[in-house]
Biopython code that builds the backbone (N, CA, C, O; Angstrom):
import numpy as np
from Bio.PDB.StructureBuilder import StructureBuilder

atoms = [
    (1, "MET", "N", (6.591, -10.953, 7.096)),
    (1, "MET", "CA", (5.193, -10.692, 7.835)),
    (1, "MET", "C", (5.318, -9.674, 8.947)),
    (1, "MET", "O", (4.419, -8.908, 9.293)),
    (2, "ALA", "N", (6.442, -9.744, 9.431)),
    (2, "ALA", "CA", (6.875, -8.660, 10.550)),
    (2, "ALA", "C", (6.836, -7.366, 9.920)),
    (2, "ALA", "O", (6.220, -6.522, 10.571)),
    (3, "PHE", "N", (7.349, -6.970, 8.785)),
    (3, "PHE", "CA", (7.289, -5.565, 8.189)),
    (3, "PHE", "C", (5.712, -5.114, 7.731)),
    (3, "PHE", "O", (5.376, -3.947, 7.531)),
    (4, "ALA", "N", (4.783, -6.345, 7.604)),
    (4, "ALA", "CA", (3.507, -6.031, 7.263)),
    (4, "ALA", "C", (2.854, -5.734, 8.583)),
    (4, "ALA", "O", (2.209, -4.691, 8.685)),
    (5, "LEU", "N", (2.960, -6.546, 9.596)),
    (5, "LEU", "CA", (2.383, -6.033, 10.781)),
    (5, "LEU", "C", (2.629, -4.873, 11.388)),
    (5, "LEU", "O", (1.863, -4.221, 12.096)),
    (6, "ALA", "N", (3.836, -4.619, 11.052)),
    (6, "ALA", "CA", (4.399, -2.923, 11.792)),
    (6, "ALA", "C", (3.500, -2.165, 10.837)),
    (6, "ALA", "O", (2.587, -1.483, 11.302)),
    (7, "ALA", "N", (3.675, -2.231, 9.707)),
    (7, "ALA", "CA", (2.881, -1.436, 8.628)),
    (7, "ALA", "C", (1.709, -0.981, 8.963)),
    (7, "ALA", "O", (1.433, 0.218, 8.993)),
    (8, "PHE", "N", (0.773, -2.093, 9.295)),
    (8, "PHE", "CA", (-0.520, -2.194, 9.618)),
    (8, "PHE", "C", (-0.696, -1.441, 11.455)),
    (8, "PHE", "O", (-1.660, -0.769, 11.822)),
    (9, "TYR", "N", (0.375, -1.769, 12.221)),
    (9, "TYR", "CA", (0.328, -1.143, 13.460)),
    (9, "TYR", "C", (0.411, 0.339, 13.387)),
    (9, "TYR", "O", (-0.300, 1.082, 14.064)),
    (10, "LEU", "N", (1.342, 0.753, 12.506)),
    (10, "LEU", "CA", (1.615, 2.269, 12.413)),
    (10, "LEU", "C", (0.556, 3.157, 11.779)),
    (10, "LEU", "O", (0.338, 4.325, 12.102)),
    (11, "LEU", "N", (-0.203, 2.324, 10.648)),
    (11, "LEU", "CA", (-1.437, 3.117, 10.077)),
    (11, "LEU", "C", (-2.416, 3.061, 11.152)),
    (11, "LEU", "O", (-3.033, 4.083, 11.455)),
    (12, "LEU", "N", (-2.593, 2.067, 11.695)),
    (12, "LEU", "CA", (-4.008, 1.933, 12.847)),
    (12, "LEU", "C", (-3.616, 2.775, 13.970)),
    (12, "LEU", "O", (-4.375, 3.722, 14.181)),
    (13, "PHE", "N", (-2.732, 2.668, 14.646)),
    (13, "PHE", "CA", (-2.553, 3.254, 15.971)),
    (13, "PHE", "C", (-1.583, 4.467, 16.217)),
    (13, "PHE", "O", (-1.119, 4.807, 17.306)),
    (14, "ASN", "N", (-1.393, 4.982, 15.141)),
    (14, "ASN", "CA", (-0.111, 6.251, 15.400)),
    (14, "ASN", "C", (-1.039, 7.655, 15.125)),
    (14, "ASN", "O", (-1.479, 7.968, 14.019)),
    (15, "PRO", "N", (-1.198, 8.279, 16.140)),
    (15, "PRO", "CA", (-2.008, 9.425, 15.873)),
    (15, "PRO", "C", (-1.549, 10.704, 14.754)),
    (15, "PRO", "O", (-2.184, 11.656, 14.301)),
    (16, "ARG", "N", (-0.232, 10.257, 14.571)),
    (16, "ARG", "CA", (0.561, 11.252, 13.795)),
    (16, "ARG", "C", (0.829, 10.912, 12.315)),
    (16, "ARG", "O", (1.656, 11.394, 11.541)),
    (17, "GLN", "N", (-0.124, 9.920, 12.129)),
    (17, "GLN", "CA", (-0.010, 9.354, 10.784)),
    (17, "GLN", "C", (-0.191, 10.225, 9.535)),
    (17, "GLN", "O", (-1.232, 10.881, 9.517)),
    (18, "GLU", "N", (0.654, 10.351, 8.463)),
    (18, "GLU", "CA", (0.495, 11.381, 7.387)),
    (18, "GLU", "C", (0.261, 10.433, 6.013)),
    (18, "GLU", "O", (0.427, 9.214, 6.043)),
    (19, "GLY", "N", (-0.019, 10.933, 5.193)),
    (19, "GLY", "CA", (-0.317, 10.401, 3.758)),
    (19, "GLY", "C", (0.729, 9.313, 3.304)),
    (19, "GLY", "O", (0.401, 8.270, 2.739)),
    (20, "VAL", "N", (1.972, 9.657, 3.599)),
    (20, "VAL", "CA", (3.199, 9.143, 3.114)),
    (20, "VAL", "C", (3.097, 7.872, 3.795)),
    (20, "VAL", "O", (3.666, 6.939, 3.230)),
    (21, "GLY", "N", (2.436, 7.598, 4.996)),
    (21, "GLY", "CA", (2.555, 6.288, 5.597)),
    (21, "GLY", "C", (2.011, 4.994, 4.883)),
    (21, "GLY", "O", (2.380, 3.844, 5.120)),
    (22, "TYR", "N", (0.995, 5.422, 3.897)),
    (22, "TYR", "CA", (0.281, 4.514, 3.150)),
    (22, "TYR", "C", (1.227, 3.916, 1.959)),
    (22, "TYR", "O", (0.946, 2.925, 1.286)),
    (23, "VAL", "N", (2.323, 4.661, 1.841)),
    (23, "VAL", "CA", (3.255, 4.307, 0.950)),
    (23, "VAL", "C", (3.852, 2.995, 1.415)),
    (23, "VAL", "O", (4.126, 2.117, 0.597)),
    (24, "GLY", "N", (4.062, 2.844, 2.733)),
    (24, "GLY", "CA", (4.658, 1.481, 3.460)),
    (24, "GLY", "C", (3.994, 0.631, 3.059)),
    (24, "GLY", "O", (4.473, -0.318, 2.438)),
    (25, "LEU", "N", (2.451, 0.784, 3.369)),
    (25, "LEU", "CA", (1.398, -0.459, 3.405)),
    (25, "LEU", "C", (1.399, -0.805, 1.896)),
    (25, "LEU", "O", (1.079, -1.934, 1.523)),
    (26, "ALA", "N", (1.803, 0.285, 0.928)),
    (26, "ALA", "CA", (1.759, -0.452, -0.743)),
    (26, "ALA", "C", (3.008, -1.118, -0.861)),
    (26, "ALA", "O", (3.192, -1.791, -1.875)),
    (27, "LEU", "N", (3.970, -1.042, 0.073)),
    (27, "LEU", "CA", (5.157, -1.576, -0.138)),
    (27, "LEU", "C", (4.973, -3.055, 0.393)),
    (27, "LEU", "O", (5.672, -3.973, -0.036)),
    (28, "VAL", "N", (4.139, -3.206, 1.207)),
    (28, "VAL", "CA", (3.845, -4.571, 1.908)),
    (28, "VAL", "C", (2.908, -5.327, 0.947)),
    (28, "VAL", "O", (3.091, -6.536, 0.808)),
    (29, "CYS", "N", (1.880, -4.686, 0.247)),
    (29, "CYS", "CA", (0.872, -5.238, -0.498)),
    (29, "CYS", "C", (1.422, -5.719, -1.801)),
    (29, "CYS", "O", (0.843, -6.679, -2.311)),
    (30, "ALA", "N", (2.627, -5.113, -2.526)),
    (30, "ALA", "CA", (3.204, -5.344, -3.592)),
    (30, "ALA", "C", (3.593, -6.654, -3.882)),
    (30, "ALA", "O", (3.059, -7.214, -4.839)),
    (31, "PRO", "N", (4.500, -7.280, -3.163)),
    (31, "PRO", "CA", (4.903, -8.695, -3.194)),
    (31, "PRO", "C", (3.819, -9.619, -2.993)),
    (31, "PRO", "O", (3.886, -10.666, -3.637)),
    (32, "LEU", "N", (2.664, -9.418, -2.101)),
    (32, "LEU", "CA", (1.494, -10.272, -2.226)),
    (32, "LEU", "C", (0.946, -10.186, -3.429)),
    (32, "LEU", "O", (0.703, -11.271, -3.958)),
    (33, "ALA", "N", (0.597, -8.942, -4.202)),
    (33, "ALA", "CA", (0.258, -8.877, -5.372)),
    (33, "ALA", "C", (0.751, -9.774, -6.331)),
    (33, "ALA", "O", (0.020, -10.565, -6.928)),
    (34, "VAL", "N", (2.300, -9.657, -6.550)),
    (34, "VAL", "CA", (2.974, -10.482, -7.178)),
    (34, "VAL", "C", (2.972, -11.898, -7.047)),
    (34, "VAL", "O", (3.042, -12.625, -8.037)),
    (35, "ARG", "N", (2.887, -12.380, -5.763)),
    (35, "ARG", "CA", (2.660, -13.962, -5.747)),
    (35, "ARG", "C", (1.169, -14.338, -6.042)),
    (35, "ARG", "O", (0.891, -15.371, -6.650)),
    (36, "ALA", "N", (0.247, -13.484, -5.600)),
    (36, "ALA", "CA", (-1.214, -14.190, -5.947)),
    (36, "ALA", "C", (-1.198, -14.019, -7.712)),
    (36, "ALA", "O", (-1.974, -14.756, -8.320)),
    (37, "TRP", "N", (-0.474, -13.221, -8.386)),
    (37, "TRP", "CA", (-0.610, -13.059, -9.893)),
    (37, "TRP", "C", (0.221, -14.173, -10.630)),
    (37, "TRP", "O", (-0.136, -14.729, -11.668)),
    (38, "HIS", "N", (1.458, -14.429, -9.896)),
    (38, "HIS", "CA", (2.206, -15.626, -10.705)),
    (38, "HIS", "C", (2.278, -16.712, -10.160)),
    (38, "HIS", "O", (2.240, -17.717, -10.871)),
    (39, "ALA", "N", (2.406, -16.834, -8.706)),
    (39, "ALA", "CA", (2.526, -18.110, -8.097)),
    (39, "ALA", "C", (1.244, -18.986, -7.911)),
    (39, "ALA", "O", (1.139, -20.208, -8.016)),
    (40, "GLU", "N", (0.283, -18.036, -7.604)),
    (40, "GLU", "CA", (-1.074, -18.663, -7.439)),
    (40, "GLU", "C", (-1.854, -18.840, -8.486)),
    (40, "GLU", "O", (-2.569, -19.841, -8.508)),
    (41, "ARG", "N", (-1.873, -18.105, -9.339)),
    (41, "ARG", "CA", (-2.453, -18.006, -10.598)),
    (41, "ARG", "C", (-3.955, -17.307, -10.297)),
    (41, "ARG", "O", (-4.947, -17.506, -10.997)),
    (42, "GLU", "N", (-3.914, -16.536, -9.230)),
    (42, "GLU", "CA", (-5.224, -15.886, -8.840)),
    (42, "GLU", "C", (-4.992, -14.443, -9.337)),
    (42, "GLU", "O", (-4.373, -13.573, -8.723)),
    (43, "GLN", "N", (-5.711, -14.298, -10.798)),
    (43, "GLN", "CA", (-5.463, -13.077, -11.535)),
    (43, "GLN", "C", (-6.565, -11.932, -10.578)),
    (43, "GLN", "O", (-6.275, -10.759, -10.344)),
    (44, "GLY", "N", (-7.599, -12.495, -10.219)),
    (44, "GLY", "CA", (-8.587, -11.523, -9.816)),
    (44, "GLY", "C", (-8.059, -10.859, -8.443)),
    (44, "GLY", "O", (-8.219, -9.654, -8.251)),
    (45, "LEU", "N", (-7.471, -11.627, -7.568)),
    (45, "LEU", "CA", (-7.054, -11.150, -6.281)),
    (45, "LEU", "C", (-5.651, -10.479, -6.724)),
    (45, "LEU", "O", (-5.341, -9.582, -5.941)),
    (46, "GLY", "N", (-4.886, -10.639, -7.582)),
    (46, "GLY", "CA", (-3.788, -10.091, -7.966)),
    (46, "GLY", "C", (-3.922, -8.801, -8.346)),
    (46, "GLY", "O", (-3.150, -7.942, -7.921)),
    (47, "LEU", "N", (-5.181, -8.451, -9.411)),
    (47, "LEU", "CA", (-5.325, -7.251, -9.722)),
    (47, "LEU", "C", (-6.033, -6.369, -8.676)),
    (47, "LEU", "O", (-5.844, -5.153, -8.693)),
    (48, "ALA", "N", (-6.794, -6.907, -7.822)),
    (48, "ALA", "CA", (-7.329, -6.268, -6.736)),
    (48, "ALA", "C", (-6.097, -5.617, -5.777)),
    (48, "ALA", "O", (-6.171, -4.469, -5.338)),
    (49, "LEU", "N", (-4.962, -6.507, -5.519)),
    (49, "LEU", "CA", (-3.838, -5.846, -4.852)),
    (49, "LEU", "C", (-3.211, -5.105, -5.343)),
    (49, "LEU", "O", (-2.717, -4.197, -4.674)),
    (50, "MET", "N", (-2.996, -5.205, -6.661)),
    (50, "MET", "CA", (-2.291, -4.069, -7.578)),
    (50, "MET", "C", (-2.986, -2.785, -7.614)),
    (50, "MET", "O", (-2.415, -1.712, -7.811)),
    (51, "ALA", "N", (-4.456, -2.958, -7.382)),
    (51, "ALA", "CA", (-5.047, -1.560, -7.234)),
    (51, "ALA", "C", (-4.904, -0.945, -6.261)),
    (51, "ALA", "O", (-4.788, 0.279, -6.309)),
    (52, "ALA", "N", (-4.869, -1.709, -4.985)),
    (52, "ALA", "CA", (-4.856, -1.375, -3.794)),
    (52, "ALA", "C", (-3.331, -0.737, -3.470)),
    (52, "ALA", "O", (-3.086, 0.157, -2.660)),
    (53, "CYS", "N", (-2.436, -1.408, -4.282)),
    (53, "CYS", "CA", (-0.956, -0.573, -4.329)),
    (53, "CYS", "C", (-0.754, 0.737, -4.824)),
    (53, "CYS", "O", (-0.110, 1.664, -4.330)),
    (54, "VAL", "N", (-1.460, 0.667, -5.966)),
    (54, "VAL", "CA", (-1.754, 2.097, -6.747)),
    (54, "VAL", "C", (-2.504, 3.208, -5.751)),
    (54, "VAL", "O", (-2.151, 4.365, -5.524)),
    (55, "GLY", "N", (-3.613, 2.503, -5.249)),
    (55, "GLY", "CA", (-4.457, 3.647, -4.646)),
    (55, "GLY", "C", (-3.898, 4.031, -3.375)),
    (55, "GLY", "O", (-4.263, 5.166, -3.068)),
    (56, "MET", "N", (-2.972, 3.369, -2.340)),
    (56, "MET", "CA", (-2.473, 3.750, -1.323)),
    (56, "MET", "C", (-1.237, 4.423, -1.716)),
    (56, "MET", "O", (-0.816, 5.230, -0.887)),
    (57, "GLY", "N", (-0.470, 4.258, -2.928)),
    (57, "GLY", "CA", (0.978, 4.536, -2.813)),
    (57, "GLY", "C", (0.866, 5.731, -3.756)),
    (57, "GLY", "O", (1.989, 6.195, -3.956)),
    (58, "ALA", "N", (-0.203, 6.469, -4.481)),
    (58, "ALA", "CA", (-0.375, 7.312, -5.187)),
    (58, "ALA", "C", (-0.195, 8.650, -4.509)),
    (58, "ALA", "O", (0.228, 9.656, -5.079)),
    (59, "THR", "N", (-0.543, 8.573, -3.278)),
    (59, "THR", "CA", (-0.370, 9.852, -2.286)),
    (59, "THR", "C", (0.988, 10.361, -2.117)),
    (59, "THR", "O", (1.244, 11.562, -2.032)),
    (60, "GLY", "N", (1.974, 9.295, -2.065)),
    (60, "GLY", "CA", (3.378, 9.942, -1.808)),
    (60, "GLY", "C", (4.278, 9.806, -2.841)),
    (60, "GLY", "O", (5.481, 9.588, -2.698)),
    (61, "LEU", "N", (3.580, 9.960, -4.072)),
    (61, "LEU", "CA", (4.534, 9.581, -5.279)),
    (61, "LEU", "C", (5.426, 10.735, -5.566)),
    (61, "LEU", "O", (6.625, 10.613, -5.818)),
    (62, "THR", "N", (4.736, 11.937, -5.513)),
    (62, "THR", "CA", (5.331, 13.460, -5.749)),
    (62, "THR", "C", (5.036, 14.440, -4.760)),
    (62, "THR", "O", (4.080, 14.048, -4.091)),
    (63, "PRO", "N", (5.383, 15.361, -4.451)),
    (63, "PRO", "CA", (5.205, 16.586, -3.818)),
    (63, "PRO", "C", (3.719, 17.222, -4.427)),
    (63, "PRO", "O", (2.932, 17.695, -3.608)),
    (64, "LEU", "N", (3.448, 17.216, -5.550)),
    (64, "LEU", "CA", (2.128, 17.456, -6.296)),
    (64, "LEU", "C", (1.120, 16.536, -5.813)),
    (64, "LEU", "O", (0.122, 16.978, -5.245)),
    (65, "THR", "N", (1.303, 15.214, -5.998)),
    (65, "THR", "CA", (0.149, 14.289, -5.533)),
    (65, "THR", "C", (-0.147, 14.233, -4.336)),
    (65, "THR", "O", (-1.300, 14.025, -3.959)),
    (66, "LEU", "N", (1.219, 14.473, -3.252)),
    (66, "LEU", "CA", (0.730, 14.600, -1.965)),
    (66, "LEU", "C", (-0.199, 15.772, -1.543)),
    (66, "LEU", "O", (-1.106, 15.729, -0.712)),
    (67, "ARG", "N", (0.290, 17.015, -2.424)),
    (67, "ARG", "CA", (-0.538, 18.160, -2.026)),
    (67, "ARG", "C", (-2.298, 17.797, -2.620)),
    (67, "ARG", "O", (-3.332, 17.993, -1.981)),
    (68, "LEU", "N", (-2.223, 17.485, -3.383)),
    (68, "LEU", "CA", (-3.543, 17.075, -4.050)),
    (68, "LEU", "C", (-4.444, 15.986, -3.445)),
    (68, "LEU", "O", (-5.674, 16.026, -3.488)),
    (69, "LEU", "N", (-3.780, 15.095, -2.925)),
    (69, "LEU", "CA", (-4.624, 13.964, -2.631)),
    (69, "LEU", "C", (-4.590, 13.915, -0.984)),
    (69, "LEU", "O", (-5.311, 13.075, -0.446)),
    (70, "SER", "N", (-3.895, 14.662, -0.273)),
    (70, "SER", "CA", (-4.075, 14.580, 1.116)),
    (70, "SER", "C", (-4.982, 15.585, 1.686)),
    (70, "SER", "O", (-5.006, 16.751, 1.291)),
    (71, "PRO", "N", (-5.781, 15.081, 2.688)),
    (71, "PRO", "CA", (-6.879, 15.670, 3.083)),
    (71, "PRO", "C", (-6.368, 17.081, 3.924)),
    (71, "PRO", "O", (-7.200, 17.843, 4.415)),
]
sb = StructureBuilder()
sb.init_structure("model")
sb.init_model(0)
sb.init_chain("A")
sb.init_seg("    ")
for serial, (resi, resn, name, xyz) in enumerate(atoms, 1):
    if name == "N":
        sb.init_residue(resn, " ", resi, " ")
    sb.init_atom(name, np.array(xyz, "f"), 0.0, 1.0, " ", f" {name:<3s}", serial, name[0])
structure = sb.get_structure()
């Protein structure tokens, strides 16, 4: 939980936030997606969280995606 709060704090209140900061939030979202999918049997929530992980993490995958997807 501390890692999740730290990632949210950095994304919301850091004026020097870059696109790769969203990868940190995707790392927080991934275990939540796995738990929702497997432990709680909430497939809809699990799929939504997985889509959020991919959406937030796609920017920092490679230098090419960083250049293409960053504003």
